[in-house]
N, C-alpha and C positions, 0 to 999 in steps of 0.2 A: 504494500500500500504506500503510495507516494505521500510527501509532506502535504500537498494540496488536499488530498483526500482526508488526511488526518485532521486538517483544519475544518473541513466540512463536517466531519464526524464529531469533532469537538463542539461545533456550533449546534448540531442536532442534539447532542447530549445536554447542552445547556437549555435548549428549547424544551425538550421532553421532560426535563426536571420540573418544569412548571405545570405539567399535565399529570394530574393524579391518577387518571384512568389508564393504567398500564396496558390495558387491552389494545389501545389504539396507537401505542408507541411505534409498533412495526409499520402500520399504515402511514403514519406521519413521516417516519424516516424514509420510506420508499417514495411517497408522493413529493415531499419537499426536497429530498436529496436528488431525485431525478430532475426536478425543476432547476435546482442549482447547477447540476452537471450540464444541463442544456445551455444555461447562461454561460458557463465556463467554456463550453465548446464553441459557442458563437464568438466569444471574445478571443479565443485562441486562433480562430480563423481570421480575425482582424489583425493578428500580429501580437497580441498580448502574450506574455509568458504565463505559465501555469500558476505561478505565485500571484501575479497581477489579476488573472482571471478569477482565481479563488477569492481574493479579497474583494473584487468587484461583485461577485455573486453574494457574498456575505453582506456587503454594504446595501445591495438592492433588497435583500430580505429584511433588513432592519435588526434592531436590538433583539437578541434571542429571548430575553426575559419578557419583553413586551409581546412579541409574537407568540411565545409559549403561553402567556396568560390568556390571549385571545383564543388560542386553540383549546385551552382548558374550559373556557366558557362555552365553546361549541361542543366539546366532547366530555362533559362532566356527568357524574351520576346525578340523577334527578329524582325527587320524590313527588308523587302525585298527591299534593296536599289536599286537594278536593276530596278524593276518596278517603284519605286518612282522617280528615276532620269529620267527614260523614260517618265513618266507622265509630269515632269517638261519640258522636251524637246517638247512634243506634245503641252503643254499649251503655250509655247513660240512661236511655229509655228502658233498656232491658233490665238494668239493675233497679230502676225505680219501680217497674212493674212487679218484679219479684219481691221487692221490699213490701209493697202494698199487699201482695198476696199473703206473705208469711205473717204480716202483722194483723191480718183479718181472719185467716183461717184458724179454726179451733182444733183441727185434727192434730194430735201430738206428732204423728208420723211426719207431717209436713213442716214442722217448726225449724228443722235444720236445712231446709232447701235453700235458704238465702245464702248461707255460708258455702254450701256446695256450688251454688251459682257463681259466687265470687271467685271460688277456686277455678272453676271451668273458664271463667272470663280471663283471669290472670294467666292461666296456662295457655289459653288461646293467644293472648298477646305475646307470650314468650315464643310460641311456635311461629306467629306472624313475623316477629322481628328476625327470627332465624332465617325464614325463607326470603325476607327482603334482601338479606345480604348473601344468600346462597346463590351460586351460579347455576341457574336453571338448566343450562346446556349439559350439565353433568347427568341430568335425569335421562337424557336421550341415550347415553352410553350404557345406562343401567336398565333400560326399558324392558329387555327380555327377562332379566332376573326378577324385576318387580312383577311382571306379568305372571311368571311361573310361581313366585312366592304367594301372591294373593290368591291365585286359583288353588294352590295347595292348602292355604288357610281356609278357603271356602269348603274344600273337600273334607277336611278333618274337623270343620267347625262343629257339627252336631255332637262330636265326642267331647270337646273341650268347653263348649259354651254353655251358658245358662239360658233357660227358656224365658222369653218375655213376650206376652200377648200371643202365645202359641208358636213363636218363632225363636229359633236358636240364633241369637245375634251377638251376645256379649261375652267377651273373655275377661274373667277376673284375674288380673295380673298382680304381681307383688306390690306391696305398699298400698293396696286398695285401689289401684288404677284399673279402670274398666275400658276395654277396647271394643268398639262397635265394629265388628268385622265386615258386615254387609254394607254399612255406610262408608267405611274405608274403601271397599271395593268399588262402590258406586262412583266415588270421586276419582280414585287413582287409576282404575283400569282403563277408562277412556283415554287418559293421558298417555299411559303406557302403549296402548294399541295405536294411538295416533302417532306416537314417536317412532314406533316400529314401521308403520305403513306409510308415513308421510312421503318419503322420497320415492317409494315404489309406486304409490298411486298417482303422484304428481308427474313422474317421468315416464312411467310405463303402465298405464291403466288398462291392462288386458284382463282376460277372463281369469287367469291364474291369480293375479294380485287381488281381484275382487273376491274370488272364492276364499283366498287366504284371510282376507279381512272378515268375511262372514263367519268363517270357522273360528277365528279368534274371539269374535263377539258371542258366538253361539255357546261356547264352553261356559263362560260365567253365567249366561242366562239359564242354562240347564241346571247349574249348581244352585243358583238362587231359586229356581222353580222347585227343586227338590227340597229346599229349605222352607218353602212356602212363603218366602218374602216377596210377595207380588209387587209391593210398592216400589222397593228398590230395584226389582227386576224391570218394572215398567220404566222407571226413570233412567236406568242404565241403557235399556233398549232404545228409548226415544233419543237419548243423547248420542248413541252410536249411529243412528240413522242420520241425524243432523250433521254429525261430524263427517260421515261418509260423503254427504252431499257437498260439504265445504271442501273436503280434500280432493274430490274428483271433478267438481263442477258439473257433474252429470245429474242435474236435478230431476230429469224425467225418470231415470232409473231409481233415484232416491224416493220419488213419489210412489213408484210401483212397489218398491221394497217396503215403504210405510204401509201401503194398503195390504200387502201380504202379511206383514207382521201384525198389523191391527186385526186382521181376520183370524189369525191364529190365536191371538190374545182373547178375542171374543169367544172363540170355540173353547178355549181352556176355561174361560169364565163360566161357561155353561156346563161343561162336563167334568171339570176338576176344580170347582169353586171352593178350595180349602180356606180361602181368606174371607169368604162371606161378602164378596163384592156385589153380587146380584142382590143380596138381601139389603145391603146398605143403599143401593140405588133405588130399590123398590120403596124403601122407607122415605127417601126424599120425594119420590113421585107421588106418594100417598101419605103425606105428612099429617094431614088432619086425622087420619085413621090410626096413627101410631104416635100421637103427640106425648102420651104418657107411658109408652112402651119402648120399643126399639128406636123410636124417633124422638126420644126425650131430649137428647143433646141438641139436635137440630132445632127443635121447637124452642128450647130454652134460649139458644143463641138469638133466634129471631125476635123473641119477646124482649130480651135484654136490649138489643139494638133499637127496637121501637121505643122503649120506655126511657132510653138514655137522654134524648133531647140534645140540644146543642151544647149544653154545659155539663151533662152527666149527673150522676147521683152523689158525687163527692166521695171522700175517703171513708165515710162511715156506711158505705153500702153493705147491706145485709147479705151474708154468705149462706146460700141454701145448699142443698146437696149437689147441684150441678156446679156451683161456683168453686167447690173444692177441687175441681179439675181445671181451674183457670190457668195453671202453669202450662197447659197444653194449648190454650187459646189466649195468648197475650194481647192480640188485637181486640178481642171482645172485652177483656178486662180494662184495657185503656179507654175504650168507648164508654163502658159502664161507669167508670170513675170520672172521666173528663169530658165525655160527650162526643157528639159527631164532629165537632171542630177538631178535636185531637185526632180522631180517626182520619179526617181529611188531611191534616198536616202529616200524619204518618204515611199516608198513601203518596202524597206529593214527594216527601223525602225519599221514600223507597224508589219511586219512579226515577227521581233525579239520580239516585245512587246507581241503579242499573244502567241508566243512560250514560253515566260517566264511565262505567266499565266498557260499554259498547264503543264509546268515542275514543277509547284507547287504541282500538284495532288499527285505524289508518296510520297511527304514529309509530307502530312497531314494524321494523323493516325485516326482521328475522322471521322466516316462515315457521320455524318451530315455536318461537314465542307467540306468533299469531295463532297457531293451532291451540296452544294452551289457553290463550285469552278467549277464543271461541268456545272451547269446552267448558271452562269454569264459569264464564258469564252465562252460557245457556243453562247449565245446571242450577245456578243461582236463580235464574229467571223462572225456570220450571217450578222450583220449590216455592218461590215467593208468590207466583200467580195462584198456585193452588192453596197456599196458606191464607192469602187474602180472600179467596173464594170460600174457604171453610169459615172465615170470620163472618160471613153473611148467613150461614146456616142452610144455604141452598144447594150444597153439594154433599156427597157422602163424606163422612168423617174418616180420614185415613191417617196413618202414622207418619205424616210429613211434617217435620218441625219447621217453625218459622225461623229462617236464617237470621243469626245475630241477635234475635230477640227472645225466641222460645227457650225454655229450660231444657238442659240436657248436655251430655258430653259431645253432641254434634257441634257445639260451639268451637271446640278445638279444631275440627275440620274446617269450619267456616272461616275462622281467623287464619288458619294455615293456608287455605286456598287464596284468600285475599292477599296474604303476604307474598304468595307466589306471583300474583298479578302485579303487585307493587314492585317486586324484584325485577320482573320483566321490564316494567316501565322505567325503573331506575337505570337499567343498562341499555336503553333504547338508542342512545347516542354514543355508546362505547363498544358496540359489537364490531370486531375486526372482520371485514368482508374477506380479506385474504385468508385469514385463519379458518373462517367458516368454510370457504371453498376447498381448502386443503383437507379439512376434516371430512367433508362430504366425499371428496375423492378417495380418501383412505377408507371410509366406510364402504364405499362401492367397490373398491379394488382390494381384494384380500392380499394380493402380492405386495402392494405398497404398504398396507398396514402391518404385514409381517416383517 
């Protein structure tokens, strides 16, 4: 390496020292270094010596500290403060709702729920902060192992888990920690499948890759079906169909797949209705005939919403037998206490929150990051829409928790997934295109990777 090249290298070292995002250092060195070498070559053709040409190029670029700081502003890690502040607002509402519930309910069993809720919230924040700083691209390299592990957990789940509402979902781990295996699979498996199939379906969407995707989705669905967890099976299946459409851009095939899958689901509902879906639907359609029987919860929700008025019944609302289940209906509790005005504010806030997630998508340049944003945002939207619908009492009551607000250890997954979104946004201006292309080439060519 000549002395002139050493000076250029020293200049770039000084410049890159001002840029904290190390991921873009290689790109900056290549782009700016090539530009400086071109200026040197032009000056050498005009008769300048290499020393003079190098000094000229450095002078034209300017002070490396000033240029470096400008590059840092362009390629720095960024926080999506709108989503983060929105989450703080939802967490505050969630803690307030659970505090109101535990101070009014008289059942001794529920007195400790507030402390548990605080613990879930704190643990959720810890998971969220971890994923904000976690390099999400590492997930892609571990996707196969994650897919195999989660399917193995679903397979052995009936042996190790405890039964809840007729479904084996929870693993009781050391120190009292509880893992919801089916919820973990519902969230993480679409990400693993998308990571494995992203490049295959985008670059070579043939029958073989399509059948591979279907097979990878079918295995968890069968395992969830055998466990009778119809809710998470339906959410996972719906998410997989939407993700397939986004990956392939073949929306006609996606629509046909949705029709076929929906038909199969309806048949299973009729002939293997272990989850009582038909009965719950019949209750909603004939609510007047079942208001004090199987339709008691739906009827109670409707009556509470009607009687709340604009400003609600206040903190001294009387807790009847239905209201002891308010931990599962946080939206209804909020309206009962604070009225329709609070319900409308919650609705507007949630819509804004989901729209903010959707608006992230055009800002993400990395295809893998975009896939994760699509998957997580869609899963949140599906759960929020149905949770809001249950708050009206007009749809069957299912075990779909209200994200970020409802009680339960699902909060840890909610916060972790949002942390993953914030982590992707944080790195949106620091992804090295050159390194990504090289990594994709290595993944596609086993000779290079070996």
